[in-house]
C-alpha positions in Angstrom: 103.7 -118.7 -59.8 107.1 -120.1 -58.1 106.2 -121.9 -54.7 108.9 -122.2 -52.2 109.2 -125.1 -49.9 110.8 -124.9 -46.6 111.6 -126.6 -43.4 113.4 -130.0 -44.3 116.1 -131.3 -42.1 117.4 -134.2 -40.3 115.6 -135.8 -37.6 115.5 -139.1 -35.3 112.9 -141.6 -36.1 109.9 -140.5 -33.9 110.7 -136.9 -34.3 108.5 -134.3 -36.0 109.1 -131.7 -38.3 107.1 -128.6 -40.0 107.2 -127.6 -43.7 106.2 -124.6 -44.9 105.0 -123.9 -48.8 104.5 -120.0 -49.7 103.5 -118.0 -51.6 100.0 -120.4 -51.6 97.7 -117.8 -53.1 93.8 -118.7 -53.8 95.1 -122.2 -54.8 94.3 -125.9 -54.1 97.9 -127.1 -52.7 99.9 -130.6 -52.8 103.0 -132.0 -50.9 104.5 -134.7 -52.6 107.6 -136.4 -52.0 110.5 -138.4 -54.1 112.6 -141.0 -52.5 115.9 -141.7 -54.4 115.2 -144.3 -57.1 111.3 -144.0 -56.7 108.7 -142.0 -58.3 107.3 -138.8 -56.9 104.2 -139.7 -54.7 101.1 -137.9 -53.3 101.5 -137.2 -49.4 98.6 -134.8 -48.6 96.7 -131.7 -50.1 94.2 -128.9 -49.1 91.6 -127.2 -50.9 91.1 -123.1 -50.8 90.1 -121.7 -48.7 91.2 -124.8 -46.6 88.0 -126.6 -45.8 89.0 -130.1 -47.2 92.0 -132.1 -47.0 93.3 -135.5 -48.2 96.3 -137.7 -47.0 98.0 -140.6 -48.4 97.6 -144.1 -46.4 100.8 -144.2 -45.4 100.8 -140.5 -43.7 97.6 -140.5 -42.0 97.3 -139.6 -38.7 100.9 -138.5 -38.8 101.0 -135.7 -40.8 98.4 -132.6 -41.0 98.3 -130.0 -43.9 97.0 -126.7 -43.0 97.0 -123.3 -44.3 97.1 -119.7 -43.1 95.4 -117.7 -45.7 96.8 -114.5 -44.1 100.3 -115.2 -44.3 99.7 -117.1 -47.5 101.3 -120.1 -46.3 100.7 -123.9 -46.5 101.9 -126.1 -43.8 102.8 -129.9 -43.3 103.2 -130.7 -39.9 105.0 -134.1 -39.8 105.1 -136.3 -36.8 106.4 -139.9 -35.3 108.5 -139.6 -38.5 109.9 -143.1 -39.8 113.0 -143.7 -41.9 110.6 -144.3 -44.8 109.3 -140.9 -45.0 113.1 -139.8 -46.3 112.4 -138.0 -49.3 112.6 -134.6 -51.2 109.5 -133.0 -50.4 107.6 -130.6 -53.1 104.4 -128.6 -52.7 102.6 -127.7 -55.5 99.7 -125.3 -56.7 96.8 -125.8 -59.4 94.6 -123.3 -60.8 91.4 -124.8 -58.9 90.1 -124.6 -55.5 89.7 -128.2 -55.2 92.8 -130.7 -54.7 94.4 -133.4 -56.6 96.0 -136.5 -55.6 98.5 -136.6 -58.9 101.3 -134.7 -59.7 100.1 -133.9 -63.4 96.9 -132.4 -61.7 99.5 -129.4 -60.3 100.3 -126.4 -62.6 103.2 -124.9 -60.5 106.2 -126.4 -58.8 108.7 -125.5 -56.4 112.2 -126.7 -55.4 111.9 -129.3 -52.8 113.1 -129.3 -49.3 114.9 -132.5 -48.3 113.9 -134.5 -45.1 115.8 -137.3 -43.5 114.9 -139.5 -41.3 117.4 -141.7 -39.1 116.6 -144.8 -37.4 
């Protein structure tokens, strides 16, 4: 399965963006991000069919992950963005209804979408 992340862009600090990931299928889906020169890190994840979610401490309270199982899409709503949120954001799926919080727990990945937050 090839996932496609979209919705990135350039936004000022304090602004918002909504990322999309499709096709999400009947899989748990995670969002990860990677800033230049840094390791890929966990941001948020959602189970199938979407009852349970998990967030990194750095984004909790600002980001919201959700899914529309009719549209076969997972979303990451990002509010109160900070310059340190600047990264390439990737969505990933795993053949399991339960999410994981590390990249190695995910089987298939898509190309990322870039998010730049200016100060």
